[in-house]
C-alpha positions in Angstrom: -7.1 -11.4 67.0 -3.4 -11.1 65.5 -4.1 -14.7 64.0 -7.6 -13.9 62.9 -6.2 -10.8 61.3 -3.6 -12.4 59.5 -6.0 -15.0 58.2 -8.2 -12.2 56.5 -5.3 -10.5 55.3 -4.1 -13.6 53.1 -7.7 -14.5 52.1 -7.9 -11.0 50.7 -4.5 -11.3 49.0 -5.5 -14.7 47.4 -8.8 -13.1 46.3 -7.1 -10.2 44.7 -4.7 -12.8 42.8 -7.4 -15.0 41.8 -9.2 -11.8 40.1 -6.0 -10.9 38.4 -5.4 -14.4 37.1 -8.9 -14.4 35.9 -8.6 -11.2 34.3 -5.2 -12.1 32.6 -7.0 -15.5 31.3 -9.9 -13.6 30.1 -7.5 -10.8 28.5 -6.0 -13.8 26.7 -9.2 -15.0 25.1 -10.2 -11.8 24.1 -7.0 -11.0 22.1 -6.5 -14.6 20.6 -10.4 -14.3 19.6 -9.6 -10.9 18.1 -6.7 -12.7 16.1 -8.7 -15.6 14.9 -11.8 -13.3 14.1 -9.4 -11.5 12.0 -8.1 -14.7 10.1 -11.9 -15.7 9.8 -13.2 -12.3 8.0 -10.2 -12.8 5.9 -11.2 -16.3 4.7 -14.9 -15.5 4.5 -14.1 -12.4 2.2 -12.1 -15.1 -0.2 -14.4 -17.5 0.0 -17.5 -15.1 -0.8 -15.4 -13.7 -3.8 -14.6 -17.2 -5.0 -18.0 -18.6 -4.6 -19.4 -15.6 -6.9 -16.6 -16.0 -9.5 -17.7 -19.6 -10.0 -19.9 -18.7 -12.9 -17.0 -17.0 -15.0 -14.8 -20.0 -13.9 -17.1 -22.3 -15.4 -17.0 -21.0 -18.4 -13.2 -19.8 -18.8 -9.9 -21.2 -17.6 -7.8 -18.7 -15.2 -5.3 -19.0 -17.9 -7.5 -17.9 -20.4 -9.0 -15.2 -18.3 -5.6 -13.7 -17.3 -4.1 -13.9 -20.8 -6.8 -12.7 -23.1 -7.0 -9.1 -24.1 -10.5 -9.0 -25.3 -12.8 -7.2 -23.0 -16.5 -6.8 -24.3 -19.0 -7.9 -22.0 -21.9 -7.7 -24.3 -20.4 -10.6 -26.4 -19.3 -12.5 -23.1 -15.7 -11.6 -23.6 -13.5 -11.5 -20.4 -9.9 -10.7 -21.0 -8.2 -9.2 -18.1 -4.6 -8.9 -19.5 -5.2 -5.0 -20.4 -6.3 -4.1 -17.1 -3.3 -6.1 -15.4 -0.8 -4.7 -17.7 -2.4 -1.2 -16.7 -2.3 -2.1 -13.1 1.7 -3.2 -13.3 2.5 0.1 -15.4 1.1 2.1 -12.8 2.4 0.7 -9.7 6.0 0.3 -10.9 6.1 4.0 -12.5 4.6 5.1 -9.6 6.9 3.6 -7.0 10.2 4.4 -9.3 9.3 7.9 -8.9 8.0 8.1 -5.4 10.6 5.7 -3.5 13.8 7.7 -4.2 12.1 11.1 -3.1 10.7 9.3 0.0 13.6 8.1 1.2 15.7 11.2 0.4 13.3 13.2 2.1 13.2 11.4 5.3 16.9 11.3 5.2 16.8 15.1 5.4 13.9 15.3 7.9 15.3 12.7 10.4 19.3 13.7 9.9 19.6 17.3 8.6 16.4 19.4 9.5 16.7 21.2 12.8 14.3 23.3 14.7 11.5 25.1 13.3 12.5 23.9 9.7 12.1 20.3 10.7 8.7 21.0 12.5 7.4 23.0 9.3 8.4 20.4 6.7 6.9 17.5 9.0 3.7 19.2 9.4 3.4 19.8 5.9 4.2 16.3 4.9 1.4 15.2 7.2 -1.3 17.7 5.7 -0.3 16.2 2.4 -0.7 12.7 3.7 -4.2 13.7 5.0 -5.5 15.3 2.0 -8.3 13.0 0.1 -7.2 11.1 -3.1 -10.2 12.8 -4.8 -8.5 16.5 -4.2 -5.3 15.4 -5.9 -7.4 13.9 -8.7 -9.2 17.4 -9.2 -6.0 19.4 -9.2 -4.4 16.9 -11.5 -7.1 17.6 -14.1 -6.4 21.2 -14.0 -2.7 21.2 -13.8 -1.2 17.6 -14.6 -3.3 16.7 -17.5 -2.6 19.9 -19.8 0.8 19.6 -18.4 1.4 16.1 -19.9 -0.7 16.5 -23.0 0.9 19.9 -24.3 4.5 19.6 -23.0 5.7 16.4 -21.8 4.3 13.8 -24.3 5.1 15.7 -27.5 8.6 16.3 -26.0 9.2 12.6 -26.3 7.3 12.2 -29.5 4.0 10.9 -28.2 0.6 12.0 -29.1 -1.5 11.9 -26.1 -4.2 14.0 -24.6 -2.9 13.7 -21.0 -5.2 11.4 -19.7 -3.4 7.9 -19.3 -1.0 5.8 -17.5 1.8 8.0 -17.2 -0.6 11.0 -15.5 -2.1 8.6 -13.2 1.6 7.2 -12.4 2.8 10.9 -11.6 -0.3 11.6 -9.3 -0.3 8.4 -7.7 3.6 8.7 -6.8 2.4 12.3 -5.1 -0.3 10.8 -3.2 1.7 8.0 -1.6 5.2 9.6 -1.4 3.9 11.7 2.1 2.9 8.0 3.6 6.2 6.6 2.9 8.2 9.6 4.1 6.4 9.7 7.4 7.0 5.8 8.2 10.7 6.1 6.8 11.2 9.1 9.2 9.9 7.2 12.3 12.2 4.2 11.3 15.3 6.5 11.1 14.4 8.6 14.5 13.9 5.1 16.3 17.2 3.9 16.0 19.5 4.7 19.2 22.1 7.7 19.1 24.7 5.3 19.7 24.6 4.0 16.3 25.2 7.7 15.2 28.1 8.6 17.9 30.0 5.2 17.3 30.2 5.8 13.6 31.2 9.4 13.8 33.6 8.7 16.7 35.8 6.4 14.4 36.0 9.2 11.6 33.2 8.7 9.4 31.3 11.7 7.9 27.6 12.2 8.6 26.6 11.2 5.1 28.6 7.9 5.3 27.4 7.3 8.8 23.8 7.4 7.2 24.5 5.5 3.9 26.7 2.4 5.7 24.9 2.7 9.2 21.6 4.2 9.6 20.0 3.0 6.2 21.3 -0.5 6.9 19.7 -0.4 10.5 16.3 1.1 9.6 16.2 -0.9 6.4 13.3 -3.2 7.6 11.5 0.1 8.4 12.1 1.8 5.2 11.0 -1.4 3.4 7.5 -1.8 5.1 7.2 2.0 4.1 7.9 0.9 0.1 5.4 -1.9 0.8 2.5 1.0 2.2 3.1 2.7 -0.8 2.9 0.0 -3.2 -0.2 -1.3 -1.4 -1.7 1.8 -1.9 -1.0 2.3 -5.6 -2.0 -1.2 -6.3 -5.6 -1.0 -4.9 -6.1 2.7 -5.8 -9.3 3.5 -7.6 -10.4 7.2 -7.5 -7.5 8.8 -8.9 -6.9 6.1 -11.7 -10.8 6.4 -12.6 -10.4 9.9 -13.1 -7.1 10.3 -14.8 -6.4 7.0 -17.0 -8.9 7.4 -19.5 -10.9 4.2 -19.0 -10.1 2.2 -22.3 -9.7 -1.3 -22.0 -7.2 -2.0 -24.3 -3.3 -2.8 -24.2 -1.4 0.0 -23.7 1.1 0.8 -26.6 3.0 3.5 -24.3 3.1 5.0 -21.0 1.0 7.8 -22.4 -1.7 5.9 -23.5 -5.0 5.4 -22.1 -5.8 2.3 -20.4 -7.5 0.4 -17.3 -6.4 -1.0 -14.0 -8.3 -3.6 -12.2 -10.1 -1.5 -9.5 -11.1 0.9 -12.3 -12.2 -1.9 -14.1 -14.5 -2.8 -11.4 -15.5 0.8 -10.8 -16.3 1.7 -14.3 -18.3 -1.4 -15.2 -20.1 -2.7 -12.1 -23.0 -0.5 -11.7 -24.4 -0.6 -15.3 -23.6 -4.2 -15.6 -25.2 -5.5 -12.3 -27.9 -7.0 -14.5 -25.6 -9.4 -16.4 -24.7 -12.4 -14.4 -21.5 -13.5 -16.0 -20.3 -10.2 -16.2 -20.9 -9.7 -12.4 -19.2 -12.8 -11.8 -16.1 -11.5 -13.9 -15.7 -8.2 -12.1 -16.0 -10.1 -8.7 -13.1 -12.2 -9.8 -11.2 -9.0 -10.4 -11.7 -8.4 -6.9 -10.6 -12.2 -5.9 -7.3 -11.4 -7.9 -6.6 -8.2 -6.1 -7.0 -9.7 -3.1 -5.2 -13.0 -3.6 -2.2 -10.8 -5.3 -2.0 -8.4 -2.1 -2.0 -11.4 0.2 0.8 -13.0 -1.8 2.7 -10.1 -2.1 2.3 -9.1 1.8 3.6 -12.7 2.4 6.6 -12.6 0.4 7.3 -9.1 1.9 7.0 -10.5 5.2 9.8 -13.2 4.7 11.8 -10.8 3.3 11.4 -8.3 6.2 12.6 -11.3 8.7 15.7 -11.8 6.6 16.5 -8.0 6.8 16.2 -8.1 10.4 18.4 -11.0 10.9 21.1 -9.4 8.2 20.8 -6.0 9.5 20.4 -6.1 13.3 22.3 -3.9 15.3 
């Protein structure tokens, strides 16, 4: 009886082990399949956009399309340079305004704020991050557009209506800053307390510890937060469509009206669907957005790896 019981116990154990190994193998297949599906989906999107862009590329070279400033679909003129310049203007100005505020606010929340103050400030940051972009656009039409048109632009000698690149950049900086703050705070709070204690223990002040130790150790995470802000600004649609003015022309100043690549698609796609070459041109804009974002993310991944090796703690 004892031998029989031991045999049954061994058989049950082997059966459970076999089931666990099978589940492990199936889980590996499932996760691998999910990863390959994401790659295949990205490739499918790129190939679809590329195929739909072929009619335009058969008429114009890529260099010609990217460097021409004439946009007149009725005359089959498709120059993307004004939209490219507008996109760069908005992205760079927004990040220049939002990034310093996000980093300073994250330092305050993670290292200086305590108790109820920290909870209150963090909750308001989360609420701002959850507000739909269209709400920011509506408020900007009521508040920011008159402010820029009546006060800021005249103060620098510019004659502007308030709609334009600077207004979009200012509002987009407000839109993306809460996201950057939240990620930067998480990066700083994830650091072990030993880093702070070690620095303070050798006589460094709190600010010296933050500047020389914590920002260095949290650098890759903060860099990722800035990348998220860049991606949101670069691909933003509703706020620029409401505030940029919709003029496909090279902007003469930051206060001029203009166009971005996403708003070019939004403003022209619906009414020009019946024109095959125009449709192909707008789809090419989508392809351009995807390629630029992918290249930027790939380059940023390489930079993050280097930062992790250099700033590891």
